[in-house]
Biopython code that builds the backbone (N, CA, C, O; Angstrom):
import numpy as np
from Bio.PDB.StructureBuilder import StructureBuilder

atoms = [
    (1, "MET", "N", (104.036, 159.805, 104.253)),
    (1, "MET", "CA", (103.485, 160.798, 103.362)),
    (1, "MET", "C", (104.009, 162.194, 103.702)),
    (1, "MET", "O", (104.013, 163.079, 102.846)),
    (2, "THR", "N", (104.442, 162.393, 104.919)),
    (2, "THR", "CA", (104.900, 163.719, 105.303)),
    (2, "THR", "C", (106.191, 164.121, 104.605)),
    (2, "THR", "O", (106.422, 165.310, 104.386)),
    (3, "ARG", "N", (107.041, 163.154, 104.250)),
    (3, "ARG", "CA", (108.333, 163.464, 103.638)),
    (3, "ARG", "C", (108.324, 163.378, 102.123)),
    (3, "ARG", "O", (109.363, 163.580, 101.494)),
    (4, "VAL", "N", (107.197, 163.087, 101.529)),
    (4, "VAL", "CA", (107.111, 162.955, 100.078)),
    (4, "VAL", "C", (107.211, 164.314, 99.398)),
    (4, "VAL", "O", (107.688, 164.408, 98.267)),
    (5, "PHE", "N", (106.766, 165.362, 100.074)),
    (5, "PHE", "CA", (106.636, 166.677, 99.459)),
    (5, "PHE", "C", (107.749, 167.613, 99.912)),
    (5, "PHE", "O", (108.351, 167.423, 100.969)),
    (6, "THR", "N", (108.012, 168.628, 99.092)),
    (6, "THR", "CA", (109.010, 169.638, 99.403)),
    (6, "THR", "C", (108.323, 170.986, 99.466)),
    (6, "THR", "O", (107.757, 171.431, 98.468)),
    (7, "PRO", "N", (108.355, 171.641, 100.598)),
    (7, "PRO", "CA", (108.907, 171.185, 101.873)),
    (7, "PRO", "C", (108.038, 170.087, 102.466)),
    (7, "PRO", "O", (106.868, 169.961, 102.104)),
    (8, "PRO", "N", (108.598, 169.285, 103.379)),
    (8, "PRO", "CA", (107.794, 168.222, 104.010)),
    (8, "PRO", "C", (106.565, 168.820, 104.688)),
    (8, "PRO", "O", (106.607, 169.930, 105.219)),
    (9, "THR", "N", (105.492, 168.075, 104.661)),
    (9, "THR", "CA", (104.245, 168.544, 105.255)),
    (9, "THR", "C", (104.092, 168.012, 106.670)),
    (9, "THR", "O", (104.790, 167.081, 107.072)),
    (10, "SER", "N", (103.195, 168.597, 107.406)),
    (10, "SER", "CA", (102.962, 168.146, 108.780)),
    (10, "SER", "C", (102.146, 166.861, 108.788)),
    (10, "SER", "O", (101.457, 166.541, 107.819)),
    (11, "GLU", "N", (102.233, 166.138, 109.884)),
    (11, "GLU", "CA", (101.439, 164.928, 110.030)),
    (11, "GLU", "C", (99.949, 165.258, 110.000)),
    (11, "GLU", "O", (99.157, 164.512, 109.424)),
    (12, "GLY", "N", (99.570, 166.374, 110.618)),
    (12, "GLY", "CA", (98.170, 166.788, 110.622)),
    (12, "GLY", "C", (97.635, 167.043, 109.226)),
    (12, "GLY", "O", (96.523, 166.630, 108.896)),
    (13, "ALA", "N", (98.429, 167.728, 108.400)),
    (13, "ALA", "CA", (98.007, 167.996, 107.026)),
    (13, "ALA", "C", (97.906, 166.698, 106.237)),
    (13, "ALA", "O", (96.978, 166.521, 105.447)),
    (14, "ALA", "N", (98.857, 165.788, 106.446)),
    (14, "ALA", "CA", (98.805, 164.501, 105.751)),
    (14, "ALA", "C", (97.558, 163.726, 106.156)),
    (14, "ALA", "O", (96.928, 163.085, 105.315)),
    (15, "ARG", "N", (97.198, 163.777, 107.420)),
    (15, "ARG", "CA", (95.978, 163.092, 107.881)),
    (15, "ARG", "C", (94.723, 163.682, 107.243)),
    (15, "ARG", "O", (93.764, 162.964, 106.958)),
    (16, "GLU", "N", (94.742, 165.000, 107.021)),
    (16, "GLU", "CA", (93.595, 165.645, 106.378)),
    (16, "GLU", "C", (93.409, 165.167, 104.945)),
    (16, "GLU", "O", (92.318, 165.287, 104.388)),
    (17, "LEU", "N", (94.460, 164.629, 104.345)),
    (17, "LEU", "CA", (94.387, 164.134, 102.965)),
    (17, "LEU", "C", (93.787, 162.744, 102.863)),
    (17, "LEU", "O", (93.471, 162.302, 101.759)),
    (18, "ILE", "N", (93.622, 162.044, 103.964)),
    (18, "ILE", "CA", (93.134, 160.661, 103.912)),
    (18, "ILE", "C", (91.816, 160.535, 103.153)),
    (18, "ILE", "O", (91.699, 159.646, 102.310)),
    (19, "PRO", "N", (90.815, 161.384, 103.410)),
    (19, "PRO", "CA", (89.578, 161.254, 102.617)),
    (19, "PRO", "C", (89.812, 161.447, 101.117)),
    (19, "PRO", "O", (89.197, 160.760, 100.302)),
    (20, "LEU", "N", (90.693, 162.375, 100.748)),
    (20, "LEU", "CA", (91.010, 162.556, 99.329)),
    (20, "LEU", "C", (91.753, 161.354, 98.781)),
    (20, "LEU", "O", (91.522, 160.945, 97.643)),
    (21, "ALA", "N", (92.640, 160.787, 99.575)),
    (21, "ALA", "CA", (93.365, 159.584, 99.146)),
    (21, "ALA", "C", (92.386, 158.450, 98.874)),
    (21, "ALA", "O", (92.554, 157.699, 97.913)),
    (22, "GLN", "N", (91.380, 158.328, 99.705)),
    (22, "GLN", "CA", (90.361, 157.295, 99.494)),
    (22, "GLN", "C", (89.563, 157.575, 98.225)),
    (22, "GLN", "O", (89.196, 156.645, 97.507)),
    (23, "LEU", "N", (89.291, 158.854, 97.944)),
    (23, "LEU", "CA", (88.607, 159.201, 96.692)),
    (23, "LEU", "C", (89.477, 158.879, 95.479)),
    (23, "LEU", "O", (88.972, 158.454, 94.439)),
    (24, "VAL", "N", (90.780, 159.084, 95.619)),
    (24, "VAL", "CA", (91.713, 158.725, 94.541)),
    (24, "VAL", "C", (91.617, 157.228, 94.268)),
    (24, "VAL", "O", (91.556, 156.809, 93.112)),
    (25, "CYS", "N", (91.604, 156.427, 95.319)),
    (25, "CYS", "CA", (91.505, 154.970, 95.143)),
    (25, "CYS", "C", (90.185, 154.586, 94.489)),
    (25, "CYS", "O", (90.151, 153.713, 93.621)),
    (26, "GLU", "N", (89.108, 155.227, 94.896)),
    (26, "GLU", "CA", (87.802, 154.955, 94.275)),
    (26, "GLU", "C", (87.834, 155.304, 92.791)),
    (26, "GLU", "O", (87.297, 154.568, 91.963)),
    (27, "ALA", "N", (88.464, 156.427, 92.460)),
    (27, "ALA", "CA", (88.574, 156.827, 91.054)),
    (27, "ALA", "C", (89.382, 155.802, 90.268)),
    (27, "ALA", "O", (89.014, 155.435, 89.152)),
    (28, "LYS", "N", (90.475, 155.345, 90.851)),
    (28, "LYS", "CA", (91.304, 154.348, 90.176)),
    (28, "LYS", "C", (90.534, 153.039, 90.001)),
    (28, "LYS", "O", (90.687, 152.366, 88.982)),
    (29, "THR", "N", (89.714, 152.674, 90.980)),
    (29, "THR", "CA", (88.899, 151.462, 90.883)),
    (29, "THR", "C", (87.918, 151.575, 89.716)),
    (29, "THR", "O", (87.623, 150.587, 89.045)),
    (30, "ARG", "N", (87.417, 152.790, 89.483)),
    (30, "ARG", "CA", (86.491, 153.024, 88.359)),
    (30, "ARG", "C", (87.212, 153.091, 87.018)),
    (30, "ARG", "O", (86.574, 153.207, 85.971)),
    (31, "GLY", "N", (88.544, 153.018, 87.049)),
    (31, "GLY", "CA", (89.309, 153.050, 85.804)),
    (31, "GLY", "C", (89.721, 154.444, 85.373)),
    (31, "GLY", "O", (90.162, 154.634, 84.240)),
    (32, "GLU", "N", (89.584, 155.422, 86.255)),
    (32, "GLU", "CA", (89.983, 156.783, 85.903)),
    (32, "GLU", "C", (91.512, 156.885, 85.889)),
    (32, "GLU", "O", (92.209, 156.135, 86.572)),
    (33, "SER", "N", (92.000, 157.812, 85.109)),
    (33, "SER", "CA", (93.446, 158.009, 84.959)),
    (33, "SER", "C", (94.021, 158.771, 86.155)),
    (33, "SER", "O", (93.283, 159.304, 86.984)),
    (34, "ASP", "N", (95.346, 158.811, 86.224)),
    (34, "ASP", "CA", (96.009, 159.602, 87.257)),
    (34, "ASP", "C", (95.640, 161.079, 87.127)),
    (34, "ASP", "O", (95.457, 161.767, 88.131)),
    (35, "LEU", "N", (95.531, 161.559, 85.898)),
    (35, "LEU", "CA", (95.164, 162.957, 85.676)),
    (35, "LEU", "C", (93.750, 163.246, 86.204)),
    (35, "LEU", "O", (93.511, 164.287, 86.816)),
    (36, "GLN", "N", (92.830, 162.327, 85.963)),
    (36, "GLN", "CA", (91.478, 162.502, 86.500)),
    (36, "GLN", "C", (91.496, 162.466, 88.026)),
    (36, "GLN", "O", (90.774, 163.227, 88.670)),
    (37, "ALA", "N", (92.307, 161.595, 88.603)),
    (37, "ALA", "CA", (92.433, 161.536, 90.054)),
    (37, "ALA", "C", (93.055, 162.824, 90.590)),
    (37, "ALA", "O", (92.669, 163.301, 91.657)),
    (38, "ALA", "N", (94.012, 163.387, 89.858)),
    (38, "ALA", "CA", (94.619, 164.658, 90.265)),
    (38, "ALA", "C", (93.581, 165.772, 90.261)),
    (38, "ALA", "O", (93.630, 166.664, 91.108)),
    (39, "ASP", "N", (92.651, 165.735, 89.325)),
    (39, "ASP", "CA", (91.574, 166.720, 89.304)),
    (39, "ASP", "C", (90.715, 166.622, 90.564)),
    (39, "ASP", "O", (90.241, 167.638, 91.073)),
    (40, "ILE", "N", (90.515, 165.414, 91.064)),
    (40, "ILE", "CA", (89.777, 165.217, 92.323)),
    (40, "ILE", "C", (90.546, 165.854, 93.474)),
    (40, "ILE", "O", (89.958, 166.509, 94.334)),
    (41, "VAL", "N", (91.853, 165.659, 93.484)),
    (41, "VAL", "CA", (92.697, 166.246, 94.529)),
    (41, "VAL", "C", (92.619, 167.773, 94.468)),
    (41, "VAL", "O", (92.492, 168.434, 95.499)),
    (42, "LEU", "N", (92.695, 168.324, 93.269)),
    (42, "LEU", "CA", (92.614, 169.780, 93.123)),
    (42, "LEU", "C", (91.255, 170.301, 93.559)),
    (42, "LEU", "O", (91.170, 171.314, 94.253)),
    (43, "ALA", "N", (90.199, 169.620, 93.159)),
    (43, "ALA", "CA", (88.844, 170.052, 93.530)),
    (43, "ALA", "C", (88.627, 169.969, 95.037)),
    (43, "ALA", "O", (87.861, 170.750, 95.601)),
    (44, "GLY", "N", (89.297, 169.028, 95.684)),
    (44, "GLY", "CA", (89.180, 168.864, 97.128)),
    (44, "GLY", "C", (90.173, 169.700, 97.920)),
    (44, "GLY", "O", (90.285, 169.547, 99.136)),
    (45, "ASN", "N", (90.897, 170.586, 97.234)),
    (45, "ASN", "CA", (91.874, 171.486, 97.851)),
    (45, "ASN", "C", (93.013, 170.739, 98.547)),
    (45, "ASN", "O", (93.547, 171.206, 99.553)),
    (46, "GLY", "N", (93.375, 169.587, 98.007)),
    (46, "GLY", "CA", (94.460, 168.806, 98.601)),
    (46, "GLY", "C", (95.792, 169.514, 98.584)),
    (46, "GLY", "O", (96.568, 169.394, 99.532)),
    (47, "VAL", "N", (96.075, 170.254, 97.518)),
    (47, "VAL", "CA", (97.351, 170.969, 97.414)),
    (47, "VAL", "C", (97.396, 172.080, 98.467)),
    (47, "VAL", "O", (98.419, 172.281, 99.122)),
    (48, "GLY", "N", (96.290, 172.792, 98.622)),
    (48, "GLY", "CA", (96.213, 173.841, 99.633)),
    (48, "GLY", "C", (96.273, 173.292, 101.043)),
    (48, "GLY", "O", (96.861, 173.915, 101.927)),
    (49, "THR", "N", (95.675, 172.137, 101.263)),
    (49, "THR", "CA", (95.697, 171.500, 102.585)),
    (49, "THR", "C", (97.125, 171.235, 103.033)),
    (49, "THR", "O", (97.443, 171.353, 104.217)),
    (50, "LEU", "N", (97.974, 170.881, 102.099)),
    (50, "LEU", "CA", (99.382, 170.619, 102.427)),
    (50, "LEU", "C", (100.191, 171.905, 102.541)),
    (50, "LEU", "O", (101.351, 171.881, 102.952)),
    (51, "GLY", "N", (99.577, 173.026, 102.177)),
    (51, "GLY", "CA", (100.297, 174.292, 102.204)),
    (51, "GLY", "C", (101.262, 174.433, 101.050)),
    (51, "GLY", "O", (102.253, 175.157, 101.144)),
    (52, "LEU", "N", (100.972, 173.735, 99.950)),
    (52, "LEU", "CA", (101.886, 173.727, 98.806)),
    (52, "LEU", "C", (101.319, 174.421, 97.572)),
    (52, "LEU", "O", (101.911, 174.351, 96.495)),
    (53, "ALA", "N", (100.178, 175.087, 97.718)),
    (53, "ALA", "CA", (99.587, 175.784, 96.575)),
    (53, "ALA", "C", (100.520, 176.905, 96.130)),
    (53, "ALA", "O", (101.027, 177.675, 96.945)),
    (54, "THR", "N", (100.732, 176.975, 94.824)),
    (54, "THR", "CA", (101.654, 177.978, 94.276)),
    (54, "THR", "C", (100.929, 179.100, 93.558)),
    (54, "THR", "O", (101.512, 180.152, 93.296)),
    (55, "GLY", "N", (99.671, 178.884, 93.241)),
    (55, "GLY", "CA", (98.954, 179.856, 92.428)),
    (55, "GLY", "C", (99.150, 179.595, 90.938)),
    (55, "GLY", "O", (98.483, 180.203, 90.101)),
    (56, "SER", "N", (100.053, 178.704, 90.618)),
    (56, "SER", "CA", (100.299, 178.305, 89.235)),
    (56, "SER", "C", (99.535, 177.016, 88.972)),
    (56, "SER", "O", (99.719, 176.026, 89.681)),
    (57, "SER", "N", (98.677, 177.026, 87.955)),
    (57, "SER", "CA", (97.901, 175.814, 87.681)),
    (57, "SER", "C", (98.817, 174.645, 87.321)),
    (57, "SER", "O", (98.533, 173.507, 87.697)),
    (58, "LEU", "N", (99.901, 174.902, 86.604)),
    (58, "LEU", "CA", (100.839, 173.842, 86.241)),
    (58, "LEU", "C", (101.554, 173.299, 87.481)),
    (58, "LEU", "O", (101.693, 172.085, 87.635)),
    (59, "GLY", "N", (102.006, 174.193, 88.362)),
    (59, "GLY", "CA", (102.680, 173.767, 89.582)),
    (59, "GLY", "C", (101.754, 172.997, 90.503)),
    (59, "GLY", "O", (102.145, 171.982, 91.080)),
    (60, "ASP", "N", (100.515, 173.480, 90.644)),
    (60, "ASP", "CA", (99.557, 172.799, 91.508)),
    (60, "ASP", "C", (99.146, 171.456, 90.926)),
    (60, "ASP", "O", (98.923, 170.503, 91.673)),
    (61, "GLN", "N", (99.041, 171.366, 89.596)),
    (61, "GLN", "CA", (98.717, 170.092, 88.943)),
    (61, "GLN", "C", (99.825, 169.074, 89.198)),
    (61, "GLN", "O", (99.552, 167.899, 89.443)),
    (62, "SER", "N", (101.064, 169.527, 89.141)),
    (62, "SER", "CA", (102.195, 168.640, 89.407)),
    (62, "SER", "C", (102.158, 168.134, 90.847)),
    (62, "SER", "O", (102.394, 166.951, 91.094)),
    (63, "THR", "N", (101.866, 169.015, 91.791)),
    (63, "THR", "CA", (101.767, 168.607, 93.192)),
    (63, "THR", "C", (100.594, 167.652, 93.380)),
    (63, "THR", "O", (100.694, 166.692, 94.144)),
    (64, "ALA", "N", (99.482, 167.908, 92.689)),
    (64, "ALA", "CA", (98.324, 167.010, 92.774)),
    (64, "ALA", "C", (98.693, 165.616, 92.266)),
    (64, "ALA", "O", (98.234, 164.618, 92.822)),
    (65, "MET", "N", (99.507, 165.537, 91.227)),
    (65, "MET", "CA", (99.956, 164.233, 90.732)),
    (65, "MET", "C", (100.830, 163.531, 91.778)),
    (65, "MET", "O", (100.755, 162.312, 91.929)),
    (66, "GLU", "N", (101.658, 164.296, 92.499)),
    (66, "GLU", "CA", (102.461, 163.710, 93.579)),
    (66, "GLU", "C", (101.550, 163.171, 94.675)),
    (66, "GLU", "O", (101.826, 162.121, 95.255)),
    (67, "ILE", "N", (100.461, 163.890, 94.959)),
    (67, "ILE", "CA", (99.501, 163.429, 95.960)),
    (67, "ILE", "C", (98.834, 162.143, 95.486)),
    (67, "ILE", "O", (98.624, 161.226, 96.280)),
    (68, "VAL", "N", (98.500, 162.068, 94.208)),
    (68, "VAL", "CA", (97.907, 160.842, 93.649)),
    (68, "VAL", "C", (98.877, 159.680, 93.823)),
    (68, "VAL", "O", (98.478, 158.602, 94.263)),
    (69, "ASN", "N", (100.140, 159.886, 93.482)),
    (69, "ASN", "CA", (101.130, 158.813, 93.628)),
    (69, "ASN", "C", (101.295, 158.394, 95.077)),
    (69, "ASN", "O", (101.329, 157.200, 95.377)),
    (70, "ALA", "N", (101.399, 159.357, 95.978)),
    (70, "ALA", "CA", (101.545, 159.036, 97.401)),
    (70, "ALA", "C", (100.295, 158.332, 97.922)),
    (70, "ALA", "O", (100.387, 157.405, 98.727)),
    (71, "SER", "N", (99.138, 158.774, 97.462)),
    (71, "SER", "CA", (97.876, 158.168, 97.900)),
    (71, "SER", "C", (97.764, 156.728, 97.448)),
    (71, "SER", "O", (97.352, 155.861, 98.219)),
    (72, "THR", "N", (98.132, 156.467, 96.196)),
    (72, "THR", "CA", (98.022, 155.101, 95.711)),
    (72, "THR", "C", (99.053, 154.193, 96.374)),
    (72, "THR", "O", (98.772, 153.023, 96.632)),
    (73, "LEU", "N", (100.238, 154.720, 96.650)),
    (73, "LEU", "CA", (101.226, 153.907, 97.366)),
    (73, "LEU", "C", (100.750, 153.555, 98.762)),
    (73, "LEU", "O", (100.955, 152.435, 99.229)),
    (74, "ALA", "N", (100.113, 154.509, 99.431)),
    (74, "ALA", "CA", (99.693, 154.305, 100.815)),
    (74, "ALA", "C", (98.390, 153.535, 100.951)),
    (74, "ALA", "O", (98.238, 152.743, 101.880)),
    (75, "TYR", "N", (97.441, 153.756, 100.033)),
    (75, "TYR", "CA", (96.086, 153.232, 100.235)),
    (75, "TYR", "C", (95.619, 152.233, 99.176)),
    (75, "TYR", "O", (94.743, 151.413, 99.453)),
    (76, "CYS", "N", (96.177, 152.285, 97.993)),
    (76, "CYS", "CA", (95.766, 151.331, 96.953)),
    (76, "CYS", "C", (96.949, 151.108, 96.001)),
    (76, "CYS", "O", (96.887, 151.496, 94.834)),
    (77, "PRO", "N", (98.020, 150.487, 96.494)),
    (77, "PRO", "CA", (99.235, 150.341, 95.695)),
    (77, "PRO", "C", (99.047, 149.542, 94.409)),
    (77, "PRO", "O", (99.858, 149.646, 93.489)),
    (78, "GLN", "N", (97.992, 148.752, 94.341)),
    (78, "GLN", "CA", (97.763, 147.984, 93.115)),
    (78, "GLN", "C", (97.501, 148.885, 91.911)),
    (78, "GLN", "O", (97.602, 148.434, 90.771)),
    (79, "TYR", "N", (97.162, 150.164, 92.152)),
    (79, "TYR", "CA", (96.893, 151.096, 91.062)),
    (79, "TYR", "C", (98.040, 152.054, 90.794)),
    (79, "TYR", "O", (97.917, 152.911, 89.919)),
    (80, "ASN", "N", (99.145, 151.945, 91.508)),
    (80, "ASN", "CA", (100.236, 152.890, 91.317)),
    (80, "ASN", "C", (101.065, 152.478, 90.120)),
    (80, "ASN", "O", (101.640, 151.390, 90.094)),
    (81, "THR", "N", (101.124, 153.344, 89.137)),
    (81, "THR", "CA", (101.819, 153.035, 87.884)),
    (81, "THR", "C", (103.335, 153.146, 88.011)),
    (81, "THR", "O", (104.052, 152.760, 87.087)),
    (82, "THR", "N", (103.843, 153.662, 89.131)),
    (82, "THR", "CA", (105.292, 153.790, 89.282)),
    (82, "THR", "C", (105.926, 152.531, 89.848)),
    (82, "THR", "O", (107.150, 152.429, 89.915)),
    (83, "ILE", "N", (105.104, 151.573, 90.256)),
    (83, "ILE", "CA", (105.605, 150.320, 90.820)),
    (83, "ILE", "C", (105.716, 149.293, 89.704)),
    (83, "ILE", "O", (104.806, 149.155, 88.887)),
    (84, "GLN", "N", (106.823, 148.577, 89.671)),
    (84, "GLN", "CA", (107.014, 147.541, 88.660)),
    (84, "GLN", "C", (106.420, 146.231, 89.160)),
    (84, "GLN", "O", (106.694, 145.811, 90.284)),
    (85, "GLY", "N", (105.623, 145.598, 88.344)),
    (85, "GLY", "CA", (105.068, 144.291, 88.688)),
    (85, "GLY", "C", (103.747, 144.400, 89.416)),
    (85, "GLY", "O", (103.360, 145.480, 89.864)),
    (86, "PRO", "N", (103.049, 143.269, 89.534)),
    (86, "PRO", "CA", (101.750, 143.278, 90.185)),
    (86, "PRO", "C", (101.865, 143.474, 91.694)),
    (86, "PRO", "O", (102.825, 143.026, 92.321)),
    (87, "ILE", "N", (100.884, 144.140, 92.256)),
    (87, "ILE", "CA", (100.835, 144.370, 93.694)),
    (87, "ILE", "C", (99.593, 143.681, 94.240)),
    (87, "ILE", "O", (98.493, 143.873, 93.722)),
    (88, "VAL", "N", (99.765, 142.894, 95.269)),
    (88, "VAL", "CA", (98.650, 142.268, 95.948)),
    (88, "VAL", "C", (98.568, 142.886, 97.334)),
    (88, "VAL", "O", (99.464, 142.683, 98.153)),
    (89, "PRO", "N", (97.494, 143.646, 97.613)),
    (89, "PRO", "CA", (97.412, 144.300, 98.932)),
    (89, "PRO", "C", (97.497, 143.277, 100.064)),
    (89, "PRO", "O", (96.949, 142.177, 99.983)),
    (90, "GLY", "N", (98.200, 143.678, 101.115)),
    (90, "GLY", "CA", (98.320, 142.834, 102.296)),
    (90, "GLY", "C", (99.442, 141.819, 102.252)),
    (90, "GLY", "O", (99.589, 141.019, 103.176)),
    (91, "THR", "N", (100.244, 141.837, 101.187)),
    (91, "THR", "CA", (101.355, 140.893, 101.100)),
    (91, "THR", "C", (102.667, 141.650, 101.158)),
    (91, "THR", "O", (102.732, 142.824, 100.795)),
    (92, "VAL", "N", (103.699, 140.983, 101.609)),
    (92, "VAL", "CA", (105.027, 141.567, 101.668)),
    (92, "VAL", "C", (105.913, 140.748, 100.763)),
    (92, "VAL", "O", (105.925, 139.519, 100.829)),
    (93, "SER", "N", (106.661, 141.442, 99.909)),
    (93, "SER", "CA", (107.563, 140.703, 99.003)),
    (93, "SER", "C", (108.962, 140.707, 99.522)),
    (93, "SER", "O", (109.855, 140.137, 98.895)),
]
sb = StructureBuilder()
sb.init_structure("model")
sb.init_model(0)
sb.init_chain("A")
sb.init_seg("    ")
for serial, (resi, resn, name, xyz) in enumerate(atoms, 1):
    if name == "N":
        sb.init_residue(resn, " ", resi, " ")
    sb.init_atom(name, np.array(xyz, "f"), 0.0, 1.0, " ", f" {name:<3s}", serial, name[0])
structure = sb.get_structure()
């Protein structure tokens, strides 16, 4: 997760995102969209935690979407829309 963002974030900042990543997964489990999950990230100051806040709502929304994608890949890949095909957690293809 540290190398997903530009500039890369610290390991400590990425660890601080774990609770938000879990909230993203919970939102996805409830059927919420990526945009709704990004709103959770923004409300939880996830963009600022990474030190990537720009002050631009459009720029921060885009970064929040990147956090949603990284979170779903790391913690609930079955909900990541960028992956082709079904994902079964705990399996290796």
